N, C-alpha and C positions, 0 to 999 in steps of 0.2 A: 345470663341463667344462670341460678341456686341449682346443686344437687342437692337435690330432697331425697333421692331415692341412690347416687351412686357417687358418693363423696369420696374424696384423693385419700389413699392412705397416707400414712405418716410423711415418708417416704415423697411421694410424690407431693404432697404438698411445701417442703421447704425447700421440693426443685421448682415448684409452679409461681410463689410466693416474689410479685416485686411490687416495690413502694409505686402508688397509683396520687398524682397531684390532682387529678380533676371526675366527678365525679356528676354518673345520670340522678333525675333529681327521685329517683324510685327511691319508696319505702325498705326497708329491711323487715320482710312478716318477722310478729312477733315470737311465733315458736321459731323461727330462727333465731336472733336476739338472746331469747331465753337459753338454748338447748347453748350458745355462744357464752354466753354469761358462766353458762353456769361449772362449762367446761374448762374457762378464763383460770376456774374459782377453785379447780381440779393440780396448779401448778403446785409443785414441791410450797413451801412452807415453814424456814428455820423454826424447830423445835414447835412445829406447828400453830408456830402463835395465829399465823392467819393476819399478817398485821401490814395486810392491801385489803383493798377497796379502791370501789368500781362508776361512775357516778357514770349516766348514759342522759348526752347533750344532744337531744334533738329539737328543739323548739327554734324559729327563726332567728329572736333575739340572742337567747345562747350562743348559737354559731358561730354568728356574723362576732358577738364578743370573743370569738375564740380565736377568730381571725385575726380582730386586731391586736389579741394578745402574744400571737404568731408571729408579726411584723408582716401583714396586712398574706399571708402566704392562703393559696387558697381552700386547700384541701380541706380546714374542716366548717366553711362558709357553704363549702359543694355539697359533700357527700351529706347525705340526710341523717345522721347520729355523732355523734361523736366516741368515746371511750376516752373519759379523762379516770387513770390510773394514779390513787393517795395513797402514801406509805402511813402507816402509824407509827408513830419513833416510842409513845408511852401507853402502846396498846398491850405493855408484856405485864403493863401494870393490875389489867385490868383481871373482871374473877373469868377466868378459863374454866370454871365447871365445868361446863356445856360441852367441851372441847374434850373435855378427858371420859365425862361421861360416855358421850358416843365412842370414846375408843375403845370404851371399857363393855359397852353394849355389844359393840359389832364386832368384838373379841380381835381386834389386835393387840390390845395394853392391857396387862393382868393389873390386882390392886399394887404389887409392891412396883411394880413399875412405873405408875402415875407416881406411888408414892417418889422415888428418887426422880421420876425426869421433873417431875412439878418444883421440884426443890432449885437443881441445876437448871434451869431454865431462868429459876429468877438469880442465881448465881451470874451467870453468864452475861445475862442483860446488865448488869449489877458493873461486871466489867465497862464494858461496853461505854456504859455512862459514864465511868471511870476516865475514860480513854477518847469520850468523845465523837462513839462511832456509832450511834445510837438510830442515827436521820442515814446513816450511808449500812446500814446493815436493813433497814427494812426497806429501806427503798430497794438493793438488790431484790428483794423476794416480788414485792410489784412488780417491777420490771420483769421475772420471770411471767407471773404468772399473764402479763401482755404482754410476752412471746406467745402463752400457748394459744389468749386471745386471736394473734396473724392466722396463725397455723389455723387453729378448728374454721374462721373466717375463709380461708382460703379453700381446706374440704368442701366447703361448703357452695362455690364459688362464688364467694364473697371479693373485697378488693381493698387493701387496708397500707396504709404510711406510716409507721411509726415516727414520731414528730419527740425531738427531745432540747426544743427552743424554744423561751418562750418568757413572759414575763410571772413570775410563777405567784404574785398578790394578782394580778389581775386574770389567774387562769386560777386562785382561787376564792377572786367574789363569783365567777362566775356560777361558780356550786355550793359558793353558799358557806364557804371556809376559814373569810378572813380575816377575824377573831381564834382561830385555831394553830396557835406555834407549833403544838403534836404531830401537828396535818402536814405533809411534804407534796408536792406532787411530781411522779415519778415520769409519768412516760403520757403522750394523747396519742391516741389512735383512731383516727376517719375509719367509716367505715359503711360500703356499697356498693354499690354495682359499676363497673368500671368503667370512664365516657373516654377513654386509652389504650391502648395494648403500647407498654413498654416490653421492649430486648433485654434480656441478658447481658446487665454489661461485664458482665465475669469477675472475677476471683483469681488472685493471684494460686499461684500451683501449692501443693500439699507440701511439698519440699520447702516452700521460704515458711509457710507457718507452722507446722506440726512437728514437734521434737521428742525423742527420745531422753531423760533421764535429766539432761540439764536443758535447758531453751538453747536450741542453736543447732544441736547437737545434732545430725543427720538422722531419720527416723530411716529402721531399716523394714521392711513390710518382710513378718512370718508367714510360712504357706504349710505348716506343718500343720496335721489334725490339734485340733484343738479339747483338752477335758471340758466332759460336763459338768457341775458341782449343781447337786440339788440345793433348793432351795430350802430356808425355816425361815421358823418365826420365830425373833429371839425380843425374852423378855427384860433381859437383864436390864437393872440402872445403869452402871456400870457405860450401855452403848446408847445410852442418851443422848448423843448430842448429835448437832446434820441436820440435816435438811429432809424434811418429813409428807 
């Protein structure tokens, strides 16, 4: 049952999410799917290039083809739809004026910031190109969006399962981009109502996974009060880097 009126909080969704392999055939309501896609696209994006896309595969033929592309895994075919997250390694070369105009219109950036930011974006991407990292960088953005989608789906009462094992060319053929060398498959996420309940398999203790300063250094909890810093909005072009 979807949670239209009482969605889970972010911490609740994180703790409730499980990877579900078997799904009921019930369709995902269009309004929930639209909200899910909108929330996924709110994910941070490096340099706000937004080089990540999502294709909704819900027809019988496409879902069956995704099951074949994933080595016979049942969930793409059982779930009423699968979100295919796609990374664009050349998106940075496109006209990004709409991105900058939106930021200017919303007051997030000013003209001076946009001028420095747009040039810094191109310089950064060219450096990635020289180091052969454009694909990797774009895939990271797409995976962040996929994670947002999974948590949003969980908050709505929907089940998901992240899939990162597939024949990429087969998946690209399903979504019609088999001839696009600039587009790469980042993740598949089946979405629907669960036909099974899965218990939490557990995670290693924090002491094994989280460190302070250097890898392997024990992390000591601090219990004293923390100073609260007021947020500020900066338009400094020197602060252009990072994920937006």
